[in-house]
C-alpha positions as CSV (number, residue, x, y, z in Angstrom):
1,M,11.4,4.4,-10.1
2,R,9.0,6.9,-11.7
3,Q,6.6,5.4,-14.2
4,A,4.0,6.9,-16.5
5,G,1.1,8.1,-14.5
6,W,2.9,8.1,-11.2
7,S,4.2,11.4,-9.9
8,P,6.4,12.4,-6.9
9,F,4.3,15.6,-6.7
10,L,1.0,15.8,-4.9
11,A,-1.4,18.8,-5.4
12,R,-2.9,18.9,-1.9
13,R,-5.7,21.2,-3.0
14,A,-7.0,18.5,-5.3
15,L,-7.3,16.0,-2.5
16,P,-10.4,15.3,-0.5
17,A,-9.8,16.7,3.0
18,A,-10.1,13.3,4.6
19,L,-7.0,12.1,2.7
20,C,-4.7,15.0,3.6
21,P,-3.4,13.4,6.9
22,F,-2.8,10.0,5.2
23,L,-1.7,10.2,1.6
24,P,1.5,12.1,2.1
25,E,2.4,10.3,5.4
26,R,6.1,9.2,5.1
27,R,6.1,7.2,8.3
28,S,3.9,4.2,8.9
29,L,0.5,4.5,7.3
30,T,-0.8,1.7,9.6
31,R,0.1,3.8,12.7
32,A,-1.6,6.9,11.2
33,L,-4.8,4.9,10.5
34,Q,-4.7,3.3,13.9
35,R,-4.7,6.7,15.5
36,A,-7.7,7.8,13.5
37,C,-10.1,5.0,14.5
38,Q,-11.2,2.9,17.5
39,T,-10.7,-0.6,15.9
40,F,-8.1,-1.4,13.2
41,A,-7.4,-4.7,11.5
42,V,-5.3,-6.1,8.7
43,R,-7.3,-8.6,6.5
44,R,-5.0,-10.7,4.3
45,L,-6.8,-11.3,1.0
46,W,-4.2,-13.3,-0.9
47,Q,-0.5,-14.1,-0.8
48,G,1.6,-16.2,-3.2
49,K,3.5,-16.1,-6.5
50,A,1.9,-14.1,-9.3
51,S,2.7,-12.2,-12.5
52,V,3.3,-8.5,-11.8
53,F,1.7,-5.6,-13.6
54,P,4.0,-3.9,-16.1
55,D,4.5,-0.7,-14.0
56,E,5.4,-2.9,-11.0
57,A,7.9,-4.8,-13.0
58,A,9.5,-1.6,-14.2
59,A,9.7,-0.2,-10.7
60,L,11.4,-3.3,-9.4
61,R,13.6,-3.7,-12.5
62,L,12.0,-7.0,-13.4
63,R,11.4,-8.3,-16.9
64,P,7.8,-7.9,-18.0
65,G,5.7,-10.9,-17.3
66,R,8.0,-12.0,-14.5
67,R,6.5,-13.7,-11.4
68,A,7.1,-12.3,-7.9
69,W,5.8,-12.8,-4.4
70,V,2.6,-10.8,-4.0
71,R,0.6,-10.0,-0.9
72,E,-2.7,-8.2,-1.0
73,V,-4.4,-6.9,2.2
74,L,-7.2,-4.6,3.3
75,L,-6.6,-2.2,6.1
76,V,-9.9,-1.9,8.0
77,M,-10.9,1.0,10.1
78,D,-13.9,0.6,12.5
79,G,-15.1,-2.3,10.3
80,V,-14.9,-0.4,7.0
81,P,-12.3,-1.3,4.4
82,A,-10.2,1.8,4.1
83,V,-7.0,0.9,2.2
84,F,-6.3,-1.9,-0.3
85,A,-2.5,-2.6,-0.2
86,R,-0.5,-4.7,-2.6
87,S,3.1,-5.6,-1.9
88,V,5.3,-7.1,-4.6
89,M,8.7,-8.6,-3.8
90,P,11.0,-10.3,-6.4
91,I,11.6,-14.0,-5.8
92,A,15.3,-13.7,-6.3
93,P,17.7,-13.0,-4.7
94,R,16.6,-14.9,-1.6
95,H,17.0,-13.0,1.6
96,R,16.2,-13.6,5.3
97,F,13.5,-10.9,4.9
98,D,11.6,-13.5,2.8
99,I,10.9,-15.6,5.8
100,A,9.5,-12.7,7.8
101,F,7.4,-11.5,4.8
102,H,5.8,-15.0,4.4
103,A,5.1,-15.3,8.1
104,L,3.1,-11.9,8.4
105,G,-0.3,-13.5,8.3
106,E,-2.8,-10.8,9.5
107,S,0.0,-8.5,10.7
108,A,0.9,-5.2,9.0
109,L,3.9,-5.2,6.7
110,G,4.9,-1.9,8.3
111,S,5.8,-3.8,11.4
112,L,8.7,-5.2,9.5
113,L,9.6,-2.3,7.3
114,F,9.7,0.4,9.9
115,A,11.3,-1.7,12.7
116,N,14.6,-2.1,10.8
117,P,16.7,1.1,10.3
118,R,18.6,-0.6,7.5
119,I,15.5,-0.7,5.3
120,K,15.4,2.4,3.2
121,R,12.3,3.9,1.6
122,S,12.2,5.6,-1.8
123,P,10.2,8.9,-2.2
124,L,6.5,8.4,-2.4
125,E,4.7,8.5,-5.8
126,F,1.1,9.3,-6.3
127,R,-1.6,8.6,-8.8
128,R,-5.4,8.7,-9.4
129,L,-6.4,5.2,-10.5
130,N,-9.2,4.9,-12.9
131,T,-11.3,1.9,-13.8
132,R,-8.8,0.8,-16.5
133,Y,-5.9,0.4,-14.0
134,P,-5.7,-3.3,-12.7
135,L,-5.3,-2.2,-9.1
136,H,-8.4,-0.1,-9.2
137,R,-10.4,-3.2,-10.2
138,R,-8.9,-5.3,-7.5
139,A,-9.6,-2.6,-4.8
140,A,-13.1,-2.0,-6.1
141,R,-14.0,-5.7,-5.6
142,Q,-13.2,-5.4,-1.9
143,T,-14.6,-2.0,-1.2
144,R,-17.1,0.6,-2.4
145,P,-16.8,1.0,-6.2
146,A,-15.7,4.5,-7.3
147,P,-14.7,5.9,-10.6
148,R,-11.3,6.9,-9.3
149,F,-9.2,6.1,-6.2
150,W,-6.1,7.9,-5.0
151,A,-3.1,5.7,-4.6
152,R,0.5,6.0,-3.5
153,R,3.5,3.7,-3.7
154,S,7.1,3.5,-2.7
155,R,9.9,1.0,-2.8
156,F,11.6,-0.3,0.3
157,N,15.2,-1.7,0.0
158,Q,17.4,-3.8,2.2
159,A,20.7,-4.9,0.6
160,A,19.8,-6.3,-2.8
161,K,16.1,-7.0,-1.8
162,G,13.4,-4.6,-2.8
163,I,9.7,-4.6,-2.1
164,L,7.2,-2.3,-3.9
165,V,4.2,-1.3,-1.7
166,T,1.2,0.3,-3.3
167,E,-1.7,1.6,-1.2
168,V,-5.1,2.4,-2.7
169,F,-7.3,4.7,-0.6
170,C,-10.8,3.4,-1.0
171,C,-13.3,5.1,1.4
172,F,-12.1,8.5,2.3
173,Q,-15.0,10.6,1.0
174,A,-15.4,12.1,4.5
175,A,-12.8,12.5,7.3
176,P,-12.5,9.6,9.6
177,K,-13.8,10.6,13.0
178,R,-11.5,10.5,16.0
179,P,-13.3,8.6,18.8
180,E,-14.2,10.7,21.8
181,K,-12.5,9.4,24.9
182,T,-15.0,8.4,27.5
183,I,-14.1,8.4,31.2
């Protein structure tokens, strides 16, 4: 799946400390974010058929310019947009997973992906997105603008169906504070 600019290697010493618990997380990012805040929400921004970016097409083995199902959401921690996520799923072949994907609404995609042991995840890939990268621009419209964002992606597969999930980390300049438990 590796494409130009995406790497399976992550130099942790180059990361802001606040990203260290989240960027390399192989399990559910949603669960990790939920543990780090008091309130968590998924805000669906858009879902429908759209043309995919060239690197997404290559990762999903689609012809360039091909349309696919696209879902864009914000993962919001304590009222602050923290992660812009884009999921891309080929229209064909049709699969029963399509119905569940379209019915997600404001629910996290991870609730589907990590609940089914038959769904396999590829290794994570990492990249710093600059302002020329299309996902940077989409994320910056929803969050605080920054010259670069860290991002990760992986492909989830079940049978012949694949879904590419890219997560752009938008507001991790300082470590999210764990809420103190009050009695």
